[in-house]
C-alpha positions in Angstrom: 8.7 5.0 -36.5 7.6 2.7 -33.8 10.9 3.0 -32.0 10.8 6.8 -32.3 7.3 6.8 -30.8 8.3 4.6 -27.9 11.3 7.0 -27.3 8.9 9.9 -27.5 6.4 8.4 -25.0 9.3 7.6 -22.6 10.7 11.1 -23.0 7.3 12.7 -22.3 6.8 10.5 -19.3 10.3 11.1 -18.0 10.2 14.8 -18.5 7.0 14.9 -16.4 8.9 13.2 -13.6 12.1 15.1 -13.9 11.3 18.7 -14.5 13.8 20.6 -12.4 12.9 24.2 -13.2 10.4 25.7 -10.9 8.5 28.8 -12.0 8.4 31.0 -8.8 4.9 32.5 -9.5 3.3 29.0 -9.6 2.1 27.6 -6.3 4.0 24.7 -4.9 2.6 21.3 -3.9 2.7 22.3 -0.3 0.2 25.1 -1.0 -2.3 22.6 -2.4 -2.7 19.9 -5.0 -4.6 20.8 -8.2 -7.5 18.5 -8.6 -9.4 17.5 -11.8 -12.7 15.8 -12.1 -12.6 12.1 -12.6 -13.1 11.5 -16.3 -16.3 9.8 -17.0 -17.1 9.9 -13.3 -20.5 10.8 -11.7 -21.1 14.2 -10.0 -19.8 14.2 -6.5 -17.0 11.6 -7.0 -13.7 12.5 -5.6 -11.5 14.4 -8.0 -8.2 13.1 -9.3 -5.0 14.9 -8.6 -3.2 16.5 -11.5 0.5 16.9 -12.1 2.0 20.3 -13.0 4.9 21.1 -15.2 6.8 22.8 -12.4 6.6 19.9 -9.9 9.8 18.6 -8.4 10.6 14.9 -8.2 9.7 15.0 -4.5 6.3 16.7 -5.3 5.6 14.0 -7.9 6.5 11.2 -5.5 4.1 12.7 -2.9 1.4 13.1 -5.6 1.7 9.5 -6.8 2.1 7.9 -3.4 -1.7 7.4 -2.7 -2.1 5.7 -6.0 1.0 3.5 -5.5 -0.1 2.5 -2.0 -3.6 1.6 -3.3 -2.2 -0.6 -6.1 0.2 -2.2 -3.7 -2.6 -3.0 -1.2 -4.8 -4.6 -3.9 -2.1 -6.3 -6.0 0.3 -7.5 -3.2 3.3 -5.8 -4.9 5.0 -3.4 -2.4 5.3 0.3 -3.3 8.4 0.6 -5.5 8.2 -3.2 -6.3 8.8 -4.5 -9.7 6.0 -6.9 -10.1 8.5 -9.7 -10.7 10.1 -12.0 -8.2 13.7 -11.8 -7.1 16.2 -9.0 -7.7 18.9 -8.0 -10.1 19.7 -10.7 -12.6 17.2 -13.0 -10.9 14.2 -11.0 -12.1 11.5 -12.9 -13.8 8.5 -11.9 -15.8 5.2 -11.6 -13.9 2.8 -14.5 -14.2 -0.5 -14.1 -16.0 -2.2 -14.1 -12.5 0.1 -11.3 -11.3 -0.6 -9.3 -14.5 -4.4 -9.7 -14.0 -4.1 -8.7 -10.3 -2.1 -5.6 -11.2 -4.6 -4.7 -14.0 -7.5 -5.1 -11.5 -5.6 -3.0 -8.9 -4.9 -0.3 -11.4 -8.5 -0.1 -12.4 -9.7 -0.1 -8.7 -7.2 2.8 -7.9 -7.9 4.9 -11.0 -9.5 7.6 -8.9 -6.1 8.2 -7.2 -4.0 8.1 -10.3 -2.8 11.6 -11.1 -3.7 13.1 -14.5 -0.9 14.5 -16.6 -0.3 18.3 -16.6 -3.1 20.0 -18.3 -0.7 21.2 -21.1 -0.1 17.5 -22.0 -3.6 16.1 -21.3 -5.3 14.5 -24.4 -8.6 16.1 -23.0 -7.0 19.6 -23.5 -7.9 20.8 -27.1 -4.7 22.9 -27.0 -2.3 20.1 -26.0 -1.1 19.6 -29.6 -0.4 23.3 -29.9 1.6 23.2 -26.6 3.7 20.2 -28.0 4.4 22.1 -31.2 5.6 25.1 -29.2 7.9 22.8 -27.2 9.3 21.3 -30.4 9.9 24.8 -31.9 11.8 25.7 -28.7 13.9 22.6 -28.8 14.7 23.2 -32.5 15.7 26.7 -31.6 18.2 25.2 -29.1 19.7 23.1 -31.9 17.9 19.8 -31.5 18.0 18.3 -35.0 15.7 15.3 -34.6 12.5 16.2 -32.7 8.9 16.1 -33.7 5.3 15.9 -32.3 3.8 12.4 -32.6 0.5 11.0 -31.3 0.7 8.2 -28.7 -1.6 5.5 -30.0 -2.3 4.1 -26.5 -3.7 7.3 -25.0 -4.3 9.5 -28.0 -2.3 12.4 -26.8 0.6 14.3 -28.4 4.1 13.3 -27.4 7.5 14.8 -28.1 9.6 12.3 -30.1 13.4 12.7 -29.9 16.1 11.1 -32.0 14.3 10.5 -35.3 14.2 7.1 -37.0 17.8 6.4 -36.2 17.5 7.3 -32.5 20.1 10.0 -32.7 21.7 10.0 -29.3 22.8 13.7 -29.5 19.2 14.8 -30.2 17.9 12.6 -27.4 20.4 13.8 -24.8 20.2 17.5 -25.7 16.4 17.2 -26.0 16.1 15.8 -22.5 18.5 18.5 -21.2 16.3 21.3 -22.6 12.8 19.8 -22.3 12.0 21.4 -19.0 13.0 24.9 -19.9 11.2 24.6 -23.3 8.0 23.3 -21.6 8.2 26.3 -19.2 8.7 28.7 -22.1 5.8 27.0 -24.1 3.4 27.2 -21.2 3.8 31.0 -21.0 2.2 31.5 -24.4 
């Protein structure tokens, strides 16, 4: 189940970054970034940006850029850097000091870290229902091994593909149809 959950988290994260269908009646990033209050923040604090299901890869890159630059400035790892040293086969694990620096930078830049789309946000009481509708849609498209799971790290629902045996056909087809099923599920 742990491997399935990890795949589910990765799928949910990847889908948020790779949705290719754009719903025409939804405003694009160029018309304004949706902002959400900083969770646990005091009144008057700057609001955090929020991803949308219909965002292109370019829109997501632009939305995440301020957070990445903030982390890079505080941690010393360039934007797009790996946190390790070297390249390719020469990659090494980050040292404990580098890990602590990154954790401190992440905490300091939290106000710039985009929130997930509201449909996937653990703070949304209807997020689980949205995930169930996505799973129903995927099953309707013939995906055999797909279910809603709860990510233990952040407490939100995730779509888990592949079942306990990581069925590659379910994973591939699920990834292919995830964007359209999310769009369909968001209309209900």
